[in-house]
N, CA, C and O of each residue as an XYZ file, in Angstrom:
700
protein
N      13.127      1.891    -12.117
C      13.149      0.488    -12.473
C      11.741      0.014    -12.818
O      11.246     -0.941    -12.219
N      11.108      0.654    -13.754
C       9.758      0.261    -14.152
C       9.766     -1.133    -14.766
O      10.696     -1.514    -15.477
N       8.723     -1.873    -14.480
C       8.587     -3.241    -14.976
C       7.773     -3.251    -16.258
O       6.995     -2.333    -16.518
N       7.954     -4.292    -17.056
C       7.125     -4.487    -18.240
C       5.756     -5.008    -17.791
O       5.599     -5.428    -16.644
N       4.788     -4.980    -18.670
C       3.463     -5.506    -18.338
C       3.540     -6.986    -17.972
O       2.846     -7.438    -17.061
N       4.372     -7.732    -18.673
C       4.524     -9.160    -18.387
C       5.122     -9.371    -16.993
O       4.685    -10.255    -16.256
N       6.120     -8.561    -16.631
C       6.736     -8.667    -15.301
C       5.737     -8.281    -14.212
O       5.679     -8.916    -13.159
N       4.952     -7.237    -14.473
C       3.926     -6.815    -13.512
C       2.924     -7.944    -13.310
O       2.579     -8.270    -12.174
N       2.455     -8.541    -14.396
C       1.501     -9.648    -14.314
C       2.059    -10.805    -13.504
O       1.363    -11.374    -12.663
N       3.299    -11.148    -13.753
C       3.941    -12.251    -13.040
C       3.998    -11.980    -11.535
O       3.745    -12.876    -10.731
N       4.325    -10.764    -11.165
C       4.412    -10.406     -9.748
C       3.024    -10.331     -9.104
O       2.844    -10.783     -7.973
N       2.048     -9.767     -9.810
C       0.713     -9.577     -9.241
C      -0.002    -10.895     -8.949
O      -0.803    -10.964     -8.017
N       0.273    -11.941     -9.728
C      -0.421    -13.205     -9.496
C       0.004    -13.850     -8.183
O      -0.675    -14.754     -7.696
N       1.110    -13.405     -7.604
C       1.606    -13.961     -6.341
C       1.141    -13.166     -5.118
O       1.335    -13.611     -3.987
N       0.534    -12.006     -5.330
C       0.182    -11.118     -4.215
C      -1.011    -11.650     -3.427
O      -2.040    -12.014     -3.997
N      -0.851    -11.686     -2.106
C      -1.902    -12.097     -1.175
C      -2.167    -11.023     -0.118
O      -3.229    -10.997      0.505
N      -1.178    -10.131      0.074
C      -1.267     -9.076      1.084
C      -0.913     -7.745      0.425
O       0.072     -7.649     -0.307
N      -1.728     -6.716      0.691
C      -1.437     -5.377      0.191
C      -1.245     -4.462      1.394
O      -2.168     -4.232      2.176
N      -0.024     -3.946      1.524
C       0.338     -3.045      2.613
C       0.646     -1.664      2.050
O       1.005     -1.514      0.882
N       0.499     -0.669      2.902
C       0.737      0.691      2.449
C       1.228      1.576      3.587
O       0.914      1.352      4.755
N       1.994      2.572      3.219
C       2.278      3.686      4.111
C       0.975      4.490      4.185
O       0.063      4.265      3.389
N       0.888      5.412      5.122
C      -0.323      6.232      5.229
C      -0.076      7.639      4.677
O      -0.628      8.007      3.640
N       0.748      8.417      5.368
C       0.964      9.810      4.964
C       1.756      9.873      3.663
O       2.884      9.385      3.583
N       1.150     10.479      2.650
C       1.767     10.562      1.339
C       1.284      9.484      0.387
O       1.565      9.540     -0.810
N       0.555      8.495      0.911
C      -0.037      7.453      0.062
C      -1.557      7.485      0.231
O      -2.286      7.759     -0.722
N      -2.028      7.204      1.441
C      -3.475      7.282      1.702
C      -3.927      8.713      1.962
O      -5.120      9.008      1.895
N      -2.987      9.601      2.258
C      -3.278     11.036      2.367
C      -2.365     11.764      1.390
O      -1.468     11.165      0.797
N      -2.604     13.054      1.233
C      -1.733     13.849      0.354
C      -0.453     14.275      1.067
O       0.358     15.010      0.506
N      -0.276     13.821      2.281
C       0.920     14.154      3.044
C       0.788     15.440      3.841
O       1.658     15.767      4.648
N      -0.294     16.167      3.619
C      -0.510     17.412      4.355
C      -1.085     17.137      5.736
O      -1.829     16.177      5.935
N      -0.735     17.978      6.665
C      -1.323     17.908      8.005
C      -1.912     19.268      8.307
O      -1.238     20.292      8.195
N      -3.161     19.268      8.687
C      -3.884     20.496      8.949
C      -3.992     20.681     10.458
O      -4.468     19.792     11.164
N      -3.551     21.832     10.949
C      -3.567     22.108     12.382
C      -4.637     23.125     12.722
O      -4.784     24.132     12.030
N      -5.389     22.865     13.792
C      -6.356     23.844     14.290
C      -5.629     24.788     15.242
O      -4.467     24.559     15.580
N      -6.303     25.840     15.670
C      -5.720     26.782     16.629
C      -5.346     26.086     17.930
O      -4.404     26.493     18.610
N      -6.073     25.052     18.270
C      -5.813     24.308     19.502
C      -4.692     23.275     19.339
O      -4.386     22.542     20.280
N      -4.089     23.214     18.171
C      -2.995     22.274     17.942
C      -3.443     20.898     17.507
O      -2.628     19.977     17.443
N      -4.717     20.737     17.207
C      -5.230     19.448     16.749
C      -4.814     19.235     15.289
O      -4.817     20.165     14.483
N      -4.466     18.014     14.980
C      -4.062     17.668     13.621
C      -5.227     17.009     12.911
O      -5.950     16.197     13.487
N      -5.395     17.374     11.647
C      -6.403     16.734     10.796
C      -5.712     16.265      9.516
O      -4.746     16.873      9.053
N      -6.223     15.181      8.962
C      -5.718     14.651      7.700
C      -6.903     14.362      6.804
O      -8.002     14.075      7.277
N      -6.670     14.439      5.506
C      -7.731     14.147      4.546
C      -7.408     12.837      3.832
O      -6.327     12.669      3.268
N      -8.364     11.919      3.869
C      -8.246     10.634      3.173
C      -9.174     10.650      1.966
O     -10.216     11.304      1.986
N      -8.797      9.935      0.926
C      -9.562      9.860     -0.319
C     -10.516      8.675     -0.247
O     -10.080      7.535     -0.083
N     -11.803      8.933     -0.367
C     -12.809      7.897     -0.172
C     -12.655      6.735     -1.159
O     -12.951      5.591     -0.812
N     -12.201      7.010     -2.367
C     -12.036      5.927     -3.349
C     -10.893      4.995     -2.969
O     -10.923      3.812     -3.308
N      -9.881      5.516     -2.268
C      -8.830      4.642     -1.743
C      -9.425      3.710     -0.692
O      -9.102      2.523     -0.647
N     -10.287      4.254      0.141
C     -10.956      3.444      1.163
C     -11.797      2.339      0.544
O     -11.794      1.206      1.025
N     -12.511      2.666     -0.512
C     -13.295      1.646     -1.220
C     -12.364      0.583     -1.792
O     -12.711     -0.598     -1.821
N     -11.202      0.993     -2.240
C     -10.219      0.034     -2.751
C      -9.843     -0.992     -1.696
O      -9.754     -2.186     -1.982
N      -9.623     -0.519     -0.472
C      -9.285     -1.439      0.629
C     -10.423     -2.419      0.870
O     -10.190     -3.605      1.100
N     -11.638     -1.929      0.817
C     -12.797     -2.808      1.023
C     -12.923     -3.829     -0.120
O     -13.274     -4.984      0.122
N     -12.645     -3.417     -1.341
C     -12.701     -4.332     -2.481
C     -11.644     -5.433     -2.369
O     -11.897     -6.590     -2.705
N     -10.460     -5.052     -1.892
C      -9.414     -6.054     -1.672
C      -9.879     -7.102     -0.672
O      -9.736     -8.304     -0.900
N     -10.442     -6.626      0.447
C     -10.921     -7.545      1.488
C     -11.975     -8.486      0.913
O     -11.943     -9.692      1.157
N     -12.904     -7.926      0.153
C     -13.981     -8.721     -0.442
C     -13.426     -9.789     -1.387
O     -13.993    -10.875     -1.510
N     -12.315     -9.469     -2.050
C     -11.701    -10.415     -2.985
C     -10.771    -11.415     -2.282
O     -10.176    -12.273     -2.934
N     -10.646    -11.303     -0.954
C      -9.866    -12.283     -0.199
C      -8.429    -11.903      0.106
O      -7.676    -12.720      0.636
N      -8.038    -10.692     -0.215
C      -6.686    -10.235      0.098
C      -6.623     -9.742      1.538
O      -7.621     -9.276      2.087
N      -5.447     -9.848      2.146
C      -5.194     -9.235      3.440
C      -4.701     -7.817      3.191
O      -4.011     -7.559      2.205
N      -5.054     -6.903      4.082
C      -4.665     -5.504      3.910
C      -4.040     -4.970      5.189
O      -4.273     -5.495      6.278
N      -3.247     -3.925      5.040
C      -2.655     -3.330      6.222
C      -1.908     -2.051      5.936
O      -1.658     -1.686      4.787
N      -1.559     -1.380      7.020
C      -0.780     -0.148      6.936
C       0.417     -0.245      7.879
O       0.341     -0.839      8.955
N       1.512      0.351      7.446
C       2.710      0.475      8.275
C       3.142      1.929      8.156
O       3.509      2.389      7.074
N       3.096      2.652      9.274
C       3.384      4.086      9.251
C       4.325      4.469     10.389
O       4.311      3.852     11.455
N       5.131      5.480     10.152
C       5.975      6.004     11.226
C       5.163      6.868     12.181
O       5.541      7.033     13.341
N       4.055      7.418     11.708
C       3.207      8.282     12.539
C       2.342      7.431     13.468
O       1.858      6.368     13.079
N       2.156      7.907     14.689
C       1.370      7.152     15.675
C       0.015      7.794     15.967
O      -0.594      7.508     16.998
N      -0.451      8.639     15.091
C      -1.670      9.393     15.384
C      -2.920      8.520     15.489
O      -3.043      7.486     14.831
N      -3.827      8.967     16.325
C      -5.118      8.310     16.489
C      -5.903      8.353     15.173
O      -6.710      7.465     14.898
N      -5.667      9.370     14.379
C      -6.332      9.489     13.071
C      -6.000      8.260     12.213
O      -6.886      7.659     11.605
N      -4.731      7.902     12.176
C      -4.307      6.747     11.371
C      -4.914      5.454     11.893
O      -5.362      4.610     11.116
N      -4.928      5.304     13.196
C      -5.505      4.100     13.821
C      -6.994      4.000     13.493
O      -7.493      2.931     13.144
N      -7.689      5.120     13.609
C      -9.122      5.151     13.330
C      -9.412      4.809     11.870
O     -10.347      4.061     11.582
N      -8.615      5.351     10.950
C      -8.828      5.070      9.530
C      -8.617      3.583      9.237
O      -9.403      2.970      8.514
N      -7.570      3.018      9.794
C      -7.300      1.590      9.584
C      -8.427      0.732     10.146
O      -8.820     -0.260      9.533
N      -8.943      1.110     11.303
C     -10.060      0.364     11.900
C     -11.307      0.467     11.034
O     -11.996     -0.529     10.814
N     -11.599      1.665     10.545
C     -12.787      1.846      9.692
C     -12.705      1.014      8.417
O     -13.718      0.543      7.901
N     -11.488      0.842      7.921
C     -11.296      0.052      6.700
C     -11.113     -1.438      6.993
O     -10.903     -2.242      6.084
N     -11.195     -1.790      8.276
C     -11.070     -3.190      8.702
C      -9.763     -3.827      8.201
O      -9.741     -4.968      7.738
N      -8.689     -3.056      8.310
C      -7.368     -3.552      7.907
C      -6.976     -4.737      8.794
O      -7.272     -4.752      9.989
N      -6.324     -5.705      8.211
C      -5.861     -6.869      8.955
C      -4.634     -6.549      9.801
O      -4.424     -7.146     10.857
N      -3.830     -5.607      9.332
C      -2.601     -5.233     10.024
C      -2.519     -3.719     10.162
O      -2.672     -2.989      9.182
N      -2.278     -3.256     11.377
C      -2.086     -1.830     11.624
C      -0.850     -1.678     12.496
O      -0.868     -2.007     13.682
N       0.213     -1.179     11.899
C       1.455     -0.937     12.620
C       1.782      0.544     12.535
O       2.036      1.072     11.453
N       1.775      1.209     13.680
C       2.045      2.640     13.741
C       3.302      2.890     14.569
O       3.625      2.114     15.468
N       4.002      3.967     14.266
C       5.227      4.281     14.990
C       6.389      3.382     14.595
O       7.296      3.149     15.394
N       6.365      2.880     13.374
C       7.384      1.931     12.911
C       8.350      2.633     11.955
O       7.942      3.196     10.939
N       9.622      2.588     12.298
C      10.653      3.172     11.425
C      11.329      2.100     10.575
O      11.732      2.374      9.444
N      11.458      0.899     11.096
C      12.081     -0.188     10.340
C      10.974     -1.085      9.785
O      10.710     -2.171     10.302
N      10.345     -0.608      8.736
C       9.174     -1.269      8.180
C       9.487     -2.665      7.640
O       8.618     -3.536      7.628
N      10.714     -2.875      7.199
C      11.087     -4.191      6.682
C      11.035     -5.259      7.775
O      10.786     -6.427      7.478
N      11.263     -4.880      9.025
C      11.153     -5.842     10.135
C       9.680     -6.207     10.381
O       9.358     -7.347     10.716
N       8.809     -5.231     10.209
C       7.372     -5.496     10.336
C       6.920     -6.417      9.208
O       6.078     -7.289      9.422
N       7.464     -6.234      8.024
C       7.173     -7.140      6.902
C       7.526     -8.576      7.285
O       6.756     -9.500      7.023
N       8.690     -8.759      7.904
C       9.107    -10.094      8.336
C       8.116    -10.678      9.339
O       7.785    -11.861      9.262
N       7.637     -9.856     10.283
C       6.649    -10.312     11.276
C       5.359    -10.762     10.594
O       4.810    -11.817     10.909
N       4.891     -9.946      9.660
C       3.645    -10.258      8.952
C       3.806    -11.559      8.164
O       2.916    -12.409      8.181
N       4.922    -11.713      7.485
C       5.165    -12.933      6.706
C       5.230    -14.149      7.616
O       4.691    -15.203      7.282
N       5.878    -14.012      8.749
C       5.960    -15.121      9.698
C       4.564    -15.487     10.215
O       4.215    -16.663     10.308
N       3.787    -14.480     10.544
C       2.442    -14.693     11.082
C       1.516    -15.348     10.062
O       0.710    -16.204     10.424
N       1.620    -14.960      8.798
C       0.717    -15.457      7.761
C       1.261    -16.676      7.017
O       0.557    -17.284      6.210
N       2.508    -17.026      7.292
C       3.176    -18.144      6.603
C       3.307    -17.874      5.096
O       3.291    -18.797      4.282
N       3.436    -16.601      4.752
C       3.651    -16.194      3.362
C       5.052    -15.606      3.245
O       5.702    -15.329      4.253
N       5.507    -15.418      2.030
C       6.836    -14.838      1.833
C       6.695    -13.398      1.335
O       5.614    -12.999      0.903
N       7.769    -12.619      1.392
C       7.719    -11.232      0.907
C       7.253    -11.114     -0.548
O       6.678    -10.094     -0.929
N       7.496    -12.146     -1.365
C       7.042    -12.083     -2.759
C       5.511    -12.089     -2.867
O       4.962    -11.773     -3.922
N       4.829    -12.448     -1.778
C       3.363    -12.443     -1.751
C       2.792    -11.120     -1.265
O       1.583    -10.991     -1.071
N       3.671    -10.130     -1.066
C       3.260     -8.841     -0.498
C       3.501     -7.710     -1.487
O       4.548     -7.630     -2.129
N       2.509     -6.843     -1.590
C       2.657     -5.581     -2.330
C       2.764     -4.466     -1.288
O       2.100     -4.519     -0.252
N       3.591     -3.465     -1.556
C       3.701     -2.306     -0.663
C       3.708     -1.046     -1.498
O       4.350     -0.973     -2.546
N       2.975     -0.047     -1.009
C       2.929      1.257     -1.659
C       3.557      2.262     -0.696
O       3.065      2.454      0.416
N       4.625      2.890     -1.120
C       5.328      3.856     -0.279
C       5.727      5.077     -1.080
O       5.712      5.065     -2.311
N       6.086      6.142     -0.356
C       6.358      7.393     -1.050
C       7.629      8.123     -0.636
O       8.033      9.068     -1.315
N       8.273      7.715      0.458
C       9.406      8.500      0.939
C      10.556      7.593      1.368
O      10.430      6.368      1.354
N      11.669      8.198      1.747
C      12.891      7.447      2.027
C      12.733      6.429      3.151
O      13.456      5.433      3.181
N      11.806      6.658      4.072
C      11.600      5.681      5.145
C      10.897      4.409      4.640
O      10.719      3.461      5.404
N      10.507      4.384      3.385
C       9.886      3.205      2.774
C      10.857      2.413      1.888
O      10.510      1.337      1.402
N      12.055      2.934      1.678
C      12.986      2.316      0.736
C      13.291      0.855      1.057
O      13.264      0.013      0.160
N      13.579      0.542      2.309
C      13.977     -0.821      2.671
C      12.863     -1.831      2.416
O      13.107     -2.896      1.850
N      11.649     -1.500      2.830
C      10.541     -2.440      2.626
C      10.201     -2.566      1.141
O       9.872     -3.655      0.672
N      10.278     -1.473      0.409
C       9.987     -1.512     -1.023
C      10.949     -2.440     -1.767
O      10.580     -3.042     -2.775
N      12.169     -2.553     -1.274
C      13.164     -3.407     -1.918
C      12.965     -4.885     -1.575
O      13.552     -5.751     -2.225
N      12.151     -5.183     -0.570
C      11.982     -6.570     -0.120
C      10.682     -7.230     -0.573
O      10.587     -8.457     -0.575
N       9.681     -6.439     -0.958
C       8.375     -7.014     -1.298
C       8.330     -7.516     -2.739
O       9.183     -7.185     -3.562
N       7.312     -8.323     -3.018
C       7.127     -8.869     -4.353
C       6.663     -7.842     -5.371
O       6.992     -7.944     -6.552
N       5.903     -6.857     -4.924
C       5.421     -5.808     -5.828
C       5.513     -4.470     -5.107
O       4.828     -4.251     -4.108
N       6.355     -3.579     -5.611
C       6.592     -2.264     -5.003
C       6.043     -1.173     -5.909
O       6.330     -1.130     -7.105
N       5.241     -0.287     -5.307
C       4.630      0.802     -6.073
C       4.750      2.105     -5.292
O       4.986      2.108     -4.084
N       4.580      3.212     -6.016
C       4.600      4.523     -5.363
C       3.653      5.479     -6.066
O       3.357      5.311     -7.249
N       3.172      6.495     -5.328
C       2.354      7.541     -5.943
C       3.188      8.366     -6.928
O       4.418      8.337     -6.880
N       2.532      9.083     -7.798
C       3.211      9.928     -8.789
C       4.094     10.982     -8.135
O       5.099     11.394     -8.714
N       3.728     11.421     -6.932
C       4.486     12.480     -6.267
C       5.439     11.958     -5.193
O       5.802     12.696     -4.276
N       5.845     10.698     -5.297
C       6.840     10.135     -4.373
C       8.188     10.821     -4.603
O       8.411     11.446     -5.640
N       9.074     10.697     -3.629
C      10.415     11.272     -3.792
C      11.185     10.470     -4.841
O      10.891      9.299     -5.079
N      12.165     11.108     -5.460
C      12.913     10.490     -6.553
C      13.570      9.176     -6.170
O      13.591      8.243     -6.973
N      14.114      9.079     -4.944
C      14.777      7.840     -4.528
C      13.815      6.657     -4.583
O      14.209      5.549     -4.949
N      12.567      6.888     -4.223
C      11.553      5.831     -4.263
C      11.170      5.528     -5.709
O      11.071      4.363     -6.092
N      10.958      6.551     -6.497
C      10.579      6.349     -7.904
C      11.602      5.492     -8.647
O      11.246      4.724     -9.541
N      12.877      5.627     -8.270
C      13.941      4.884     -8.951
C      13.911      3.391     -8.679
O      14.384      2.614     -9.508
N      13.370      2.965     -7.540
C      13.470      1.542     -7.176
C      12.176      0.747     -7.317
O      12.213     -0.484     -7.314
N      11.040      1.418     -7.438
C       9.779      0.671     -7.507
C       9.548      0.108     -8.913
O      10.082      0.611     -9.901
N       8.752     -0.930     -8.969
C       8.401     -1.530    -10.245
C       7.211     -0.862    -10.907
O       6.984     -1.022    -12.106
N       6.444     -0.104    -10.112
C       5.251      0.549    -10.663
C       5.085      1.940    -10.065
O       4.989      2.100     -8.848
N       5.051      2.941    -10.938
C       4.801      4.323    -10.520
C       3.376      4.693    -10.929
O       3.020      4.645    -12.106
N       2.587      5.057     -9.952
C       1.191      5.415    -10.215
C       1.090      6.696    -11.036
O       1.980      7.545    -11.013
N       0.001      6.807    -11.746
C      -0.323      8.049    -12.440
C      -0.911      9.054    -11.447
O      -0.791     10.265    -11.629
N      -1.547      8.532    -10.396
C      -2.188      9.373     -9.383
C      -1.243      9.698     -8.241
O      -0.300      8.958     -7.959
N      -1.513     10.816     -7.593
C      -0.723     11.259     -6.447
C      -1.242     10.632     -5.159
O      -2.340     10.076     -5.116
N      -0.424     10.736     -4.109
C      -0.831     10.265     -2.796
C      -2.051     11.018     -2.304
O      -2.137     12.239     -2.443
N      -3.003     10.281     -1.723
C      -4.225     10.901     -1.224
C      -5.192     11.293     -2.326
O      -6.236     11.889     -2.063
N      -4.841     10.957     -3.565
C      -5.682     11.308     -4.704
C      -5.854     10.137     -5.658
O      -5.974     10.316     -6.870
N      -5.863      8.927     -5.087
C      -6.166      7.755     -5.890
C      -5.014      6.819     -6.194
O      -5.214      5.833     -6.902
N      -3.815      7.083     -5.691
C      -2.688      6.178     -5.960
C      -2.961      4.783     -5.401
O      -2.731      3.783     -6.082
N      -3.446      4.718     -4.174
C      -3.747      3.421     -3.553
C      -4.784      2.673     -4.394
O      -4.613      1.489     -4.686
N      -5.842      3.353     -4.776
C      -6.908      2.727     -5.563
C      -6.390      2.255     -6.919
O      -6.808      1.215     -7.426
N      -5.479      3.028     -7.496
C      -4.892      2.640     -8.778
C      -4.182      1.289     -8.659
O      -4.337      0.429     -9.526
N      -3.412      1.103     -7.600
C      -2.717     -0.165     -7.386
C      -3.725     -1.282     -7.109
O      -3.591     -2.391     -7.627
N      -4.733     -0.978     -6.290
C      -5.777     -1.966     -5.999
C      -6.458     -2.413     -7.290
O      -6.615     -3.611     -7.529
N      -6.857     -1.465     -8.112
C      -7.540     -1.802     -9.362
C      -6.654     -2.661    -10.265
O      -7.136     -3.575    -10.933
N      -5.366     -2.359    -10.276
C      -4.424     -3.148    -11.070
C      -4.368     -4.588    -10.548
O      -4.424     -5.541    -11.326
N      -4.257     -4.732     -9.243
C      -4.211     -6.071     -8.626
C      -5.506     -6.832     -8.896
O      -5.475     -7.994     -9.299
N      -6.635     -6.179     -8.676
C      -7.923     -6.855     -8.874
C      -8.167     -7.189    -10.341
O      -8.655     -8.275    -10.653
N      -7.840     -6.282    -11.232
C      -8.038     -6.520    -12.664
C      -7.220     -7.727    -13.109
O      -7.740     -8.615    -13.785
N      -5.962     -7.764    -12.737
C      -5.131     -8.885    -13.146
C      -5.627    -10.181    -12.528
O      -5.710    -11.200    -13.214
N      -5.953    -10.156    -11.262
C      -6.354    -11.391    -10.589
C      -7.704    -11.899    -11.083
O      -7.922    -13.110    -11.117
N      -8.613    -11.009    -11.464
C      -9.879    -11.452    -12.074
C      -9.587    -12.120    -13.405
O     -10.129    -13.185    -13.703
N      -8.731    -11.497    -14.207
C      -8.361    -12.049    -15.510
C      -7.677    -13.394    -15.312
O      -7.981    -14.368    -16.001
N      -6.748    -13.433    -14.359
C      -6.006    -14.663    -14.102
C      -6.941    -15.776    -13.603
O      -6.792    -16.932    -13.999
N      -7.896    -15.431    -12.744
C      -8.852    -16.413    -12.235
C      -9.740    -16.939    -13.360
O     -10.009    -18.138    -13.443
N     -10.192    -16.025    -14.226
C     -11.035    -16.435    -15.360
C     -10.254    -17.331    -16.308
O     -10.794    -18.280    -16.876
N      -8.967    -17.014    -16.470
C      -8.113    -17.799    -17.353
C      -8.012    -19.245    -16.838
O      -8.036    -20.191    -17.625
N      -7.899    -19.405    -15.510
C      -7.803    -20.741    -14.902
C      -9.109    -21.518    -15.064
O      -9.098    -22.736    -15.240
N     -10.250    -20.792    -15.001
C     -11.552    -21.447    -15.045
C     -11.999    -21.827    -16.446
O     -12.961    -22.578    -16.607
N     -11.324    -21.325    -17.444
C     -11.721    -21.622    -18.828
C     -11.050    -22.862    -19.367
O     -11.282    -23.241    -20.515
């Protein structure tokens, strides 16, 4: 269900909060295990810069993940995310909590997800996106499919799209 450029623009001008899944979006979905059973994940630094750019531009940011790892918590803290929800399977309920807390509606939220556990929230937000390597069920319902894969710039691609449109839209208002 890809959107036209005009539809994307219309949706992006309403976005105030950018939320994302972690594994498969901010990471490549791989988990690296040491001999001692420790898990490691690789995050893409340009995605992290994207989160910081959003914050600087006045957007709220956050992650909602089914995984409860300390790695995810640490990454969210380093990026100064406004919302960090870990161990969540019903992400759409967390969306409702965030909207209630911020007094915003789901149409003011963008979400980037990659797998079937993201389907419900992706159907409720104002702007739904996925990495290029998302599962087919997700690709079918989102309005924007990234050119980049998870953990390899998909998050940053969405951030750049949001910032580019909002800068243009802001300049348009000021002229």
